[in-house]
Every structure is written in C-alpha cells, then in structure tokens.
C-alpha positions in Angstrom: 0.0 0.0 0.0 3.0 2.3 0.2 3.5 4.5 -2.8 6.8 4.2 -4.7 9.3 7.0 -4.2 8.9 8.1 -7.8 5.2 8.9 -7.4 5.9 11.0 -4.2 8.3 13.1 -6.2 5.8 13.6 -9.0 3.2 14.7 -6.5 5.6 17.2 -5.0 6.3 18.7 -8.4 2.6 19.0 -9.2 2.0 20.8 -5.8 4.8 23.3 -6.6 3.3 24.0 -10.0 -0.1 24.7 -8.4 1.5 27.1 -5.9 3.3 28.9 -8.7 0.0 29.3 -10.6 -1.8 30.7 -7.6 1.0 33.2 -7.0 1.1 34.4 -10.6 -2.7 34.9 -10.5 -2.4 37.0 -7.3 0.3 39.2 -8.9 -1.6 39.7 -12.1 -5.1 40.3 -10.5 -4.5 43.0 -7.9 -7.7 44.2 -6.4 -8.1 47.6 -4.7 -8.2 45.8 -1.3 -4.7 44.6 -1.9 -3.1 48.1 -1.8 0.2 48.6 -0.2 0.2 49.7 3.5 0.4 53.4 4.2 4.0 53.2 5.3 5.1 51.7 1.9 3.2 54.3 -0.2 5.3 57.1 -1.7 4.9 60.4 0.2 2.9 63.3 -1.2 4.8 66.4 -2.1 3.4 68.3 0.9 4.3 65.6 3.3 7.7 65.3 1.7 8.4 69.0 2.2 7.2 68.8 5.7 9.6 66.1 6.6 12.5 67.5 4.7 12.4 71.0 6.2 15.8 71.9 7.5 16.3 73.0 11.1 19.8 74.2 12.0 20.5 73.8 15.7 24.3 73.5 16.0 25.3 75.1 12.7 25.6 78.8 12.0 25.1 79.3 8.2 26.6 82.1 6.2 23.8 82.1 3.7 20.8 84.5 4.5 18.2 81.9 3.4 19.6 79.3 5.7 19.9 81.7 8.6 16.1 81.9 8.6 16.0 78.1 9.3 18.3 78.4 12.2 16.8 77.4 15.6 17.3 80.1 18.3 19.8 79.0 21.0 18.2 77.6 24.1 18.9 79.4 27.4 20.1 77.1 30.2 17.6 76.7 33.1 18.7 78.2 36.4 20.0 75.2 38.4 20.5 77.2 41.6 16.8 77.3 42.5 16.3 73.6 41.9 19.4 72.8 44.0 18.2 75.0 46.9 14.8 73.3 46.9 16.4 69.9 47.0 18.7 70.8 49.8 15.9 72.2 51.9 13.9 69.0 51.3 16.9 66.9 52.3 17.5 68.6 55.6 16.1 66.4 58.4 13.6 68.1 60.7 14.2 67.6 64.5 12.0 64.6 65.1 13.1 63.7 68.6 12.9 66.5 71.1 13.5 64.5 74.3 16.1 61.8 74.7 15.1 58.7 76.5 18.0 57.3 78.4 16.5 53.8 78.5 16.7 53.6 74.7 20.3 54.8 74.6 21.6 52.4 77.3 23.0 49.1 75.9 20.9 46.0 76.7 22.1 42.7 77.8 22.3 40.1 74.9 19.4 38.0 76.4 16.9 40.8 77.2 14.5 39.7 74.5 14.6 36.1 75.7 13.8 37.2 79.3 11.0 39.4 78.0 9.4 36.6 76.0 9.7 34.0 78.8 8.5 36.3 81.7 4.8 35.4 81.4 5.6 31.7 81.5 7.9 32.1 84.4 5.1 33.9 86.4 2.8 30.9 86.0 5.6 28.5 86.9 6.4 30.5 90.0 2.8 30.3 91.2 2.7 26.6 90.6 6.0 26.2 92.4 4.8 28.1 95.5 1.6 25.9 95.6 3.6 22.7 95.3 6.0 23.8 98.1 3.0 24.7 100.3 1.4 21.3 99.6 4.6 19.4 100.5 4.9 21.3 103.8 1.3 20.4 104.6 1.9 16.7 103.9 4.9 16.6 106.1 3.1 18.3 108.8 0.2 15.9 108.7 2.5 12.9 108.7 4.6 14.2 111.5 1.9 15.7 113.8 3.0 13.5 116.6 6.7 14.4 116.1 5.8 18.0 115.8 3.7 18.0 119.0 6.5 16.3 120.9 9.0 18.7 119.4 6.8 21.7 120.4 6.4 20.2 123.9 10.1 19.7 124.3 10.7 23.3 123.4 8.2 24.4 126.0 9.6 22.1 128.6 13.1 23.6 128.2 12.0 27.1 128.7 13.6 28.9 131.6 16.6 27.8 133.6 16.1 24.1 133.4 13.5 23.6 136.2 9.9 22.6 135.6 8.4 24.3 138.6 5.7 26.8 138.1 
C-alpha cells in the first residue's frame, strides 16, 4: 500500500506547479483591497516637504536663506533654585525633642529572651509556690506526733532548766 518513491516526487512537483500558478494569479489580478500599506506608499509632495524641512541647531550658516531656518539657541535653566529646593527637602527636621536614656543604654544580649519568657515564668512561679506549700502540709500531717513532741520539748526547756511553776 505504500507509494513508490517516484510517485511521491511527482506529487511534490505537481504541488509546486499549483502554488506557482496561484502566485502568478495574485500578482496579475491585484484588487483595490490589496493596496500597499500606508508606510510603503510614496509620500505626497506636501508631506515630503514637511519632513525634509531643515532646522539648523548647531550650525551657523553664512547664507541668508539658511539663517532663517536656524533654531534660536536655548537658554540654560537656572539650576541654583532647583538645588536650593532639593537641599531644603533633604534637611532632616528635628523629630526627637526628648532623649530617652532607656533607649540609649545598651541592653544585655538575652533581654529579648527574658521578655518573652517572663509570662511563662510567672505561671511556673505560682505553681512552684503551691507545690511547696502542699509538700509542707503533707509533712506536717505525717509528722503531727513528732511535731507535737518537738513543740512540747521546746516548751519544757524554757527557763533555767527547772519545771516548777
């Protein structure tokens, strides 16, 4: 079912002939819609004169006709006023009127860590105090008899060593 190589070449030649015929028809039968774009049209004489008018900016001609086409020299703009405005805008206004000594003093390297951990430490400190109080209560309950005897011993040793009252 494959076509032989010779027939493929013949088909290619026929296709080229058809394309040539179409191109030649397009060249011979130009319609008004196929006009050239405006940028490829030749310029009218008025437009041509407008674009070709001489303006002499850097050249001082000797001919009187050309002197009429010379552009007057531009005067430089006063730079001093612009520079003054820029300098005034660049001057910093006194923003800080009072100096805070706390902000000037150097801080310890871990001040931010202490600041961030302070709230957590407060909670832990409260819990620690509760835990210590609880431990003391437990010891007191377990050792009530020892405590009572210790308190009695302290009362018995008051004075100069005698128990007479």
